[in-house]
py3Dmol code that shows the C-alpha trace and the ligand (Angstrom):
import py3Dmol

protein = """\
ATOM      1  CA  UNK A   1       0.059   0.027  -0.019  1.00  0.00           C
ATOM      2  CA  UNK A   2       1.019   3.544  -0.692  1.00  0.00           C
ATOM      3  CA  UNK A   3       3.035   4.899   2.177  1.00  0.00           C
ATOM      4  CA  UNK A   4       0.849   8.003   2.499  1.00  0.00           C
ATOM      5  CA  UNK A   5      -2.256   6.190   2.408  1.00  0.00           C
ATOM      6  CA  UNK A   6      -0.825   3.791   5.100  1.00  0.00           C
ATOM      7  CA  UNK A   7       0.051   6.768   7.316  1.00  0.00           C
ATOM      8  CA  UNK A   8      -3.361   8.477   6.859  1.00  0.00           C
ATOM      9  CA  UNK A   9      -5.134   4.929   7.654  1.00  0.00           C
ATOM     10  CA  UNK A  10      -3.191   4.722  10.865  1.00  0.00           C
ATOM     11  CA  UNK A  11      -4.234   8.435  11.767  1.00  0.00           C
ATOM     12  CA  UNK A  12      -7.839   7.546  11.040  1.00  0.00           C
ATOM     13  CA  UNK A  13      -7.796   4.543  13.324  1.00  0.00           C
ATOM     14  CA  UNK A  14      -5.995   6.419  16.300  1.00  0.00           C
ATOM     15  CA  UNK A  15      -8.878   9.003  16.228  1.00  0.00           C
ATOM     16  CA  UNK A  16     -11.264   6.353  17.976  1.00  0.00           C
ATOM     17  CA  UNK A  17      -9.035   6.406  21.059  1.00  0.00           C
ATOM     18  CA  UNK A  18      -8.223  10.155  21.107  1.00  0.00           C
ATOM     19  CA  UNK A  19     -11.338  12.192  21.532  1.00  0.00           C
ATOM     20  CA  UNK A  20     -13.865  12.064  24.489  1.00  0.00           C
ATOM     21  CA  UNK A  21     -16.717  14.121  25.816  1.00  0.00           C
ATOM     22  CA  UNK A  22     -17.203  15.407  29.250  1.00  0.00           C
ATOM     23  CA  UNK A  23     -20.476  14.470  30.831  1.00  0.00           C
ATOM     24  CA  UNK A  24     -20.580  17.704  32.709  1.00  0.00           C
ATOM     25  CA  UNK A  25     -19.602  20.536  30.261  1.00  0.00           C
ATOM     26  CA  UNK A  26     -20.222  18.705  27.013  1.00  0.00           C
ATOM     27  CA  UNK A  27     -17.007  19.604  25.453  1.00  0.00           C
ATOM     28  CA  UNK A  28     -15.387  17.175  23.150  1.00  0.00           C
ATOM     29  CA  UNK A  29     -11.584  17.111  23.772  1.00  0.00           C
ATOM     30  CA  UNK A  30      -8.776  15.458  21.869  1.00  0.00           C
ATOM     31  CA  UNK A  31      -6.609  14.076  24.525  1.00  0.00           C
ATOM     32  CA  UNK A  32      -6.019  10.386  24.822  1.00  0.00           C
ATOM     33  CA  UNK A  33      -4.781  10.745  28.490  1.00  0.00           C
ATOM     34  CA  UNK A  34      -8.285  11.897  29.648  1.00  0.00           C
ATOM     35  CA  UNK A  35      -9.616   8.403  28.882  1.00  0.00           C
ATOM     36  CA  UNK A  36      -8.771   6.961  32.239  1.00  0.00           C
ATOM     37  CA  UNK A  37     -10.607   3.519  32.929  1.00  0.00           C
ATOM     38  CA  UNK A  38     -13.177   4.052  35.799  1.00  0.00           C
ATOM     39  CA  UNK A  39     -12.271   1.216  38.220  1.00  0.00           C
ATOM     40  CA  UNK A  40     -15.935   1.410  39.815  1.00  0.00           C
ATOM     41  CA  UNK A  41     -17.503   1.182  36.426  1.00  0.00           C
ATOM     42  CA  UNK A  42     -15.956  -1.339  34.189  1.00  0.00           C
ATOM     43  CA  UNK A  43     -15.886  -0.275  30.460  1.00  0.00           C
ATOM     44  CA  UNK A  44     -16.414   3.567  31.484  1.00  0.00           C
ATOM     45  CA  UNK A  45     -13.943   6.471  31.787  1.00  0.00           C
ATOM     46  CA  UNK A  46     -13.444   9.083  34.330  1.00  0.00           C
ATOM     47  CA  UNK A  47     -10.935  11.929  34.881  1.00  0.00           C
ATOM     48  CA  UNK A  48     -10.531  15.563  35.667  1.00  0.00           C
ATOM     49  CA  UNK A  49     -11.825  17.585  32.633  1.00  0.00           C
ATOM     50  CA  UNK A  50      -9.327  19.967  31.123  1.00  0.00           C
ATOM     51  CA  UNK A  51     -12.281  22.266  30.155  1.00  0.00           C
ATOM     52  CA  UNK A  52     -14.495  22.452  33.303  1.00  0.00           C
ATOM     53  CA  UNK A  53     -11.828  21.074  35.874  1.00  0.00           C
ATOM     54  CA  UNK A  54     -14.310  18.826  37.343  1.00  0.00           C
ATOM     55  CA  UNK A  55     -13.925  15.073  37.767  1.00  0.00           C
ATOM     56  CA  UNK A  56     -16.426  13.582  35.487  1.00  0.00           C
ATOM     57  CA  UNK A  57     -17.358  10.495  33.442  1.00  0.00           C
ATOM     58  CA  UNK A  58     -16.240  10.628  29.756  1.00  0.00           C
ATOM     59  CA  UNK A  59     -17.921   9.215  26.764  1.00  0.00           C
ATOM     60  CA  UNK A  60     -15.830   8.108  23.602  1.00  0.00           C
ATOM     61  CA  UNK A  61     -16.039  10.407  20.731  1.00  0.00           C
ATOM     62  CA  UNK A  62     -16.962   9.649  17.922  1.00  0.00           C
ATOM     63  CA  UNK A  63     -19.368   6.966  18.985  1.00  0.00           C
ATOM     64  CA  UNK A  64     -17.765   3.457  19.232  1.00  0.00           C
ATOM     65  CA  UNK A  65     -19.985   2.057  16.459  1.00  0.00           C
ATOM     66  CA  UNK A  66     -17.938   4.029  14.019  1.00  0.00           C
ATOM     67  CA  UNK A  67     -14.729   2.018  14.897  1.00  0.00           C
ATOM     68  CA  UNK A  68     -16.204  -0.733  12.664  1.00  0.00           C
ATOM     69  CA  UNK A  69     -16.698   1.550   9.744  1.00  0.00           C
ATOM     70  CA  UNK A  70     -13.229   3.233  10.028  1.00  0.00           C
ATOM     71  CA  UNK A  71     -11.726  -0.457   9.937  1.00  0.00           C
ATOM     72  CA  UNK A  72     -13.624  -1.216   6.743  1.00  0.00           C
ATOM     73  CA  UNK A  73     -12.352   2.105   5.217  1.00  0.00           C
ATOM     74  CA  UNK A  74      -8.828   1.036   6.112  1.00  0.00           C
ATOM     75  CA  UNK A  75      -9.513  -2.558   4.519  1.00  0.00           C
ATOM     76  CA  UNK A  76     -10.786  -1.009   1.553  1.00  0.00           C
ATOM     77  CA  UNK A  77      -7.673   1.251   1.079  1.00  0.00           C
ATOM     78  CA  UNK A  78      -5.647  -1.795   1.517  1.00  0.00           C
ATOM     79  CA  UNK A  79      -7.631  -3.667  -1.083  1.00  0.00           C
ATOM     80  CA  UNK A  80      -6.798  -0.560  -3.346  1.00  0.00           C
ATOM     81  CA  UNK A  81     -10.503   0.274  -3.696  1.00  0.00           C
ATOM     82  CA  UNK A  82     -10.597   3.957  -3.590  1.00  0.00           C
ATOM     83  CA  UNK A  83     -14.414   4.048  -4.554  1.00  0.00           C
ATOM     84  CA  UNK A  84     -15.102   2.060  -1.403  1.00  0.00           C
ATOM     85  CA  UNK A  85     -13.116   4.342   0.873  1.00  0.00           C
ATOM     86  CA  UNK A  86     -14.710   7.218  -0.736  1.00  0.00           C
ATOM     87  CA  UNK A  87     -18.490   5.948  -0.366  1.00  0.00           C
ATOM     88  CA  UNK A  88     -17.659   4.878   3.243  1.00  0.00           C
ATOM     89  CA  UNK A  89     -16.180   8.212   4.170  1.00  0.00           C
ATOM     90  CA  UNK A  90     -19.366   9.855   2.979  1.00  0.00           C
ATOM     91  CA  UNK A  91     -21.286   7.312   5.295  1.00  0.00           C
ATOM     92  CA  UNK A  92     -19.197   8.441   8.304  1.00  0.00           C
ATOM     93  CA  UNK A  93     -20.305  11.952   7.511  1.00  0.00           C
ATOM     94  CA  UNK A  94     -23.975  11.062   7.404  1.00  0.00           C
ATOM     95  CA  UNK A  95     -23.831   9.123  10.512  1.00  0.00           C
ATOM     96  CA  UNK A  96     -22.092  12.078  12.440  1.00  0.00           C
ATOM     97  CA  UNK A  97     -24.740  14.579  10.788  1.00  0.00           C
ATOM     98  CA  UNK A  98     -27.381  12.362  12.474  1.00  0.00           C
ATOM     99  CA  UNK A  99     -25.555  12.350  15.766  1.00  0.00           C
ATOM    100  CA  UNK A 100     -25.279  16.188  15.532  1.00  0.00           C
ATOM    101  CA  UNK A 101     -28.916  16.629  14.907  1.00  0.00           C
ATOM    102  CA  UNK A 102     -29.861  14.275  17.904  1.00  0.00           C
ATOM    103  CA  UNK A 103     -27.666  16.188  20.027  1.00  0.00           C
ATOM    104  CA  UNK A 104     -29.291  19.593  19.031  1.00  0.00           C
ATOM    105  CA  UNK A 105     -32.813  18.088  19.822  1.00  0.00           C
ATOM    106  CA  UNK A 106     -31.775  16.148  22.959  1.00  0.00           C
ATOM    107  CA  UNK A 107     -30.014  19.161  24.546  1.00  0.00           C
ATOM    108  CA  UNK A 108     -33.162  21.336  24.010  1.00  0.00           C
ATOM    109  CA  UNK A 109     -34.895  18.773  26.494  1.00  0.00           C
ATOM    110  CA  UNK A 110     -36.939  17.456  23.529  1.00  0.00           C
ATOM    111  CA  UNK A 111     -39.221  14.565  24.398  1.00  0.00           C
ATOM    112  CA  UNK A 112     -37.410  11.443  23.227  1.00  0.00           C
ATOM    113  CA  UNK A 113     -40.268  10.142  21.279  1.00  0.00           C
ATOM    114  CA  UNK A 114     -40.246  13.406  19.161  1.00  0.00           C
ATOM    115  CA  UNK A 115     -36.591  13.363  18.870  1.00  0.00           C
ATOM    116  CA  UNK A 116     -36.699   9.668  17.552  1.00  0.00           C
ATOM    117  CA  UNK A 117     -39.628  10.410  15.183  1.00  0.00           C
ATOM    118  CA  UNK A 118     -37.802  13.353  13.638  1.00  0.00           C
ATOM    119  CA  UNK A 119     -34.527  11.288  13.238  1.00  0.00           C
ATOM    120  CA  UNK A 120     -36.318   8.293  11.462  1.00  0.00           C
ATOM    121  CA  UNK A 121     -38.621  10.294   9.342  1.00  0.00           C
ATOM    122  CA  UNK A 122     -36.183  12.689   7.731  1.00  0.00           C
ATOM    123  CA  UNK A 123     -33.768  12.261   5.008  1.00  0.00           C
ATOM    124  CA  UNK A 124     -30.154  13.709   5.115  1.00  0.00           C
ATOM    125  CA  UNK A 125     -30.993  16.935   3.300  1.00  0.00           C
ATOM    126  CA  UNK A 126     -33.907  17.591   5.658  1.00  0.00           C
ATOM    127  CA  UNK A 127     -31.621  16.978   8.524  1.00  0.00           C
ATOM    128  CA  UNK A 128     -29.206  19.387   7.325  1.00  0.00           C
ATOM    129  CA  UNK A 129     -32.032  22.004   7.163  1.00  0.00           C
ATOM    130  CA  UNK A 130     -33.079  21.393  10.639  1.00  0.00           C
ATOM    131  CA  UNK A 131     -29.560  21.820  11.676  1.00  0.00           C
ATOM    132  CA  UNK A 132     -29.519  25.056   9.967  1.00  0.00           C
ATOM    133  CA  UNK A 133     -32.904  26.077  11.513  1.00  0.00           C
ATOM    134  CA  UNK A 134     -31.707  25.270  15.013  1.00  0.00           C
ATOM    135  CA  UNK A 135     -28.117  26.656  14.822  1.00  0.00           C
ATOM    136  CA  UNK A 136     -28.791  29.497  12.402  1.00  0.00           C
ATOM    137  CA  UNK A 137     -25.967  28.383  10.261  1.00  0.00           C
ATOM    138  CA  UNK A 138     -25.436  26.454   7.079  1.00  0.00           C
ATOM    139  CA  UNK A 139     -23.133  23.494   7.036  1.00  0.00           C
ATOM    140  CA  UNK A 140     -20.619  25.629   5.197  1.00  0.00           C
ATOM    141  CA  UNK A 141     -20.781  28.299   7.956  1.00  0.00           C
ATOM    142  CA  UNK A 142     -20.575  25.696  10.655  1.00  0.00           C
ATOM    143  CA  UNK A 143     -17.433  24.192   8.997  1.00  0.00           C
ATOM    144  CA  UNK A 144     -15.842  27.538   8.595  1.00  0.00           C
ATOM    145  CA  UNK A 145     -16.483  28.489  12.390  1.00  0.00           C
ATOM    146  CA  UNK A 146     -14.780  25.152  13.318  1.00  0.00           C
ATOM    147  CA  UNK A 147     -11.669  26.171  11.021  1.00  0.00           C
ATOM    148  CA  UNK A 148     -12.465  23.749   8.162  1.00  0.00           C
ATOM    149  CA  UNK A 149     -13.058  26.132   5.322  1.00  0.00           C
ATOM    150  CA  UNK A 150     -12.657  23.498   2.565  1.00  0.00           C
ATOM    151  CA  UNK A 151     -14.629  20.772   4.379  1.00  0.00           C
ATOM    152  CA  UNK A 152     -18.032  21.304   2.259  1.00  0.00           C
ATOM    153  CA  UNK A 153     -16.210  21.765  -1.027  1.00  0.00           C
ATOM    154  CA  UNK A 154     -14.393  18.274  -0.479  1.00  0.00           C
ATOM    155  CA  UNK A 155     -17.888  16.888   0.575  1.00  0.00           C
ATOM    156  CA  UNK A 156     -19.309  17.904  -2.630  1.00  0.00           C
ATOM    157  CA  UNK A 157     -16.379  16.453  -4.689  1.00  0.00           C
ATOM    158  CA  UNK A 158     -16.819  13.087  -2.792  1.00  0.00           C
ATOM    159  CA  UNK A 159     -20.534  13.152  -3.326  1.00  0.00           C
ATOM    160  CA  UNK A 160     -20.174  13.910  -6.988  1.00  0.00           C
ATOM    161  CA  UNK A 161     -17.694  11.031  -7.457  1.00  0.00           C
ATOM    162  CA  UNK A 162     -20.038   8.702  -5.389  1.00  0.00           C
ATOM    163  CA  UNK A 163     -22.998   9.609  -7.332  1.00  0.00           C
ATOM    164  CA  UNK A 164     -21.268   8.942 -10.643  1.00  0.00           C
ATOM    165  CA  UNK A 165     -20.494   5.326  -9.439  1.00  0.00           C
ATOM    166  CA  UNK A 166     -23.851   4.816  -7.998  1.00  0.00           C
ATOM    167  CA  UNK A 167     -25.472   5.782 -11.112  1.00  0.00           C
ATOM    168  CA  UNK A 168     -23.232   4.515 -13.738  1.00  0.00           C
ATOM    169  CA  UNK A 169     -21.290   1.872 -11.920  1.00  0.00           C
ATOM    170  CA  UNK A 170     -17.843   3.182 -12.958  1.00  0.00           C
ATOM    171  CA  UNK A 171     -15.571   4.594 -10.544  1.00  0.00           C
ATOM    172  CA  UNK A 172     -14.149   7.455 -12.568  1.00  0.00           C
ATOM    173  CA  UNK A 173     -13.947  11.197 -12.334  1.00  0.00           C
ATOM    174  CA  UNK A 174     -14.002  13.960 -15.085  1.00  0.00           C
ATOM    175  CA  UNK A 175     -10.567  15.295 -15.729  1.00  0.00           C
ATOM    176  CA  UNK A 176      -9.742  18.301 -17.890  1.00  0.00           C
ATOM    177  CA  UNK A 177      -7.115  17.493 -20.590  1.00  0.00           C
ATOM    178  CA  UNK A 178      -5.256  20.272 -22.422  1.00  0.00           C
ATOM    179  CA  UNK A 179      -4.943  19.341 -26.053  1.00  0.00           C
ATOM    180  CA  UNK A 180      -3.124  22.262 -27.605  1.00  0.00           C
ATOM    181  CA  UNK A 181      -2.547  25.686 -26.125  1.00  0.00           C
ATOM    182  CA  UNK A 182      -6.159  26.942 -26.198  1.00  0.00           C
ATOM    183  CA  UNK A 183      -8.164  23.799 -26.376  1.00  0.00           C
ATOM    184  CA  UNK A 184      -9.041  21.357 -23.806  1.00  0.00           C
ATOM    185  CA  UNK A 185     -11.512  18.463 -23.352  1.00  0.00           C
ATOM    186  CA  UNK A 186     -12.810  16.479 -20.351  1.00  0.00           C
ATOM    187  CA  UNK A 187     -12.028  12.860 -20.113  1.00  0.00           C
ATOM    188  CA  UNK A 188     -13.007  10.211 -17.564  1.00  0.00           C
ATOM    189  CA  UNK A 189     -10.184   9.234 -15.453  1.00  0.00           C
ATOM    190  CA  UNK A 190     -10.271   6.089 -13.146  1.00  0.00           C
ATOM    191  CA  UNK A 191     -10.072   6.800  -9.302  1.00  0.00           C
ATOM    192  CA  UNK A 192      -6.785   6.258  -7.733  1.00  0.00           C
ATOM    193  CA  UNK A 193      -4.558   6.667  -4.687  1.00  0.00           C
ATOM    194  CA  UNK A 194      -5.172  10.451  -4.458  1.00  0.00           C
ATOM    195  CA  UNK A 195      -8.917   9.925  -4.348  1.00  0.00           C
ATOM    196  CA  UNK A 196      -8.431   7.461  -1.430  1.00  0.00           C
ATOM    197  CA  UNK A 197      -6.218   9.904   0.311  1.00  0.00           C
ATOM    198  CA  UNK A 198      -8.627  12.743  -0.023  1.00  0.00           C
ATOM    199  CA  UNK A 199     -11.562  10.645   1.337  1.00  0.00           C
ATOM    200  CA  UNK A 200      -9.403   9.527   4.262  1.00  0.00           C
ATOM    201  CA  UNK A 201      -8.225  13.022   4.951  1.00  0.00           C
ATOM    202  CA  UNK A 202     -11.799  14.333   4.668  1.00  0.00           C
ATOM    203  CA  UNK A 203     -12.975  11.775   7.446  1.00  0.00           C
ATOM    204  CA  UNK A 204     -10.142  12.821   9.744  1.00  0.00           C
ATOM    205  CA  UNK A 205     -11.117  16.609   9.256  1.00  0.00           C
ATOM    206  CA  UNK A 206     -14.819  15.943   9.586  1.00  0.00           C
ATOM    207  CA  UNK A 207     -14.352  14.229  13.059  1.00  0.00           C
ATOM    208  CA  UNK A 208     -12.467  17.315  14.208  1.00  0.00           C
ATOM    209  CA  UNK A 209     -15.184  19.549  12.688  1.00  0.00           C
ATOM    210  CA  UNK A 210     -17.775  17.604  14.574  1.00  0.00           C
ATOM    211  CA  UNK A 211     -15.789  17.337  17.773  1.00  0.00           C
ATOM    212  CA  UNK A 212     -15.705  21.312  17.698  1.00  0.00           C
ATOM    213  CA  UNK A 213     -19.379  21.594  16.666  1.00  0.00           C
ATOM    214  CA  UNK A 214     -20.478  19.156  19.370  1.00  0.00           C
ATOM    215  CA  UNK A 215     -18.501  21.332  21.838  1.00  0.00           C
ATOM    216  CA  UNK A 216     -20.153  24.408  20.668  1.00  0.00           C
ATOM    217  CA  UNK A 217     -23.354  22.676  21.184  1.00  0.00           C
ATOM    218  CA  UNK A 218     -22.523  21.072  24.399  1.00  0.00           C
ATOM    219  CA  UNK A 219     -24.805  23.015  26.701  1.00  0.00           C
ATOM    220  CA  UNK A 220     -28.362  21.979  27.790  1.00  0.00           C
ATOM    221  CA  UNK A 221     -30.754  24.768  26.767  1.00  0.00           C
ATOM    222  CA  UNK A 222     -34.001  25.004  28.706  1.00  0.00           C
ATOM    223  CA  UNK A 223     -36.871  26.371  26.610  1.00  0.00           C
ATOM    224  CA  UNK A 224     -37.811  28.831  29.317  1.00  0.00           C
ATOM    225  CA  UNK A 225     -34.448  30.069  30.309  1.00  0.00           C
ATOM    226  CA  UNK A 226     -32.430  31.766  27.640  1.00  0.00           C
TER     227      UNK A 226
END
"""
ligand_1 = """\
1
ZN
Zn -15.838 19.373 31.447
"""
view = py3Dmol.view(width=600, height=400)
view.addModel(protein, "pdb")
view.setStyle({"model": 0}, {"cartoon": {"style": "trace"}})
view.addModel(ligand_1, "xyz")
view.setStyle({"model": 1}, {"stick": {}})
view.zoomTo()
view.show()
């Protein structure tokens, strides 16, 4: 496997043991040393939060269920299947959008029956609209605020490549080819290492984006107290 891809795969797998969320202040922090096993509660973590300075329980971030998805991304990269890496990276993003929306709903003390119904009866695009309505920001604005200016542009590129594959069954991307000085044409080029690299980097950046956006929306907001 390409050395760069290998390096990025390792960085991706490392994420799962790096971030955690404080039960008290809701800040998601990248610091593996905070994940101290709680001797009284096997399988749980507890430590002094670097944000609120309280000794609290900590939850793994991103959710543990994503570990399996990360592993399949790495396996697909090892098998030299950039299209699978790309499709799965896009899936990670959608799972995290779900988690973000659920957080926004939950932290406003919404009845869980209503929250569950919103989650199961809305598609990805509607979820983005609800996130925009609650936060007052588009996905692009949220990404910018978290310091990831290019995240949504890359998301769009990944989506275009994925859709081309889903609709035509061919893992290619359009590439502009210069013929002579003034003329160029567009040809279809097979996906390669650079596409796998882009998708893995996107996932790493997306997790950082979500960590910051989760932190930004970590407080519980009571409807009658502003
Ligand atoms: Zn805290």
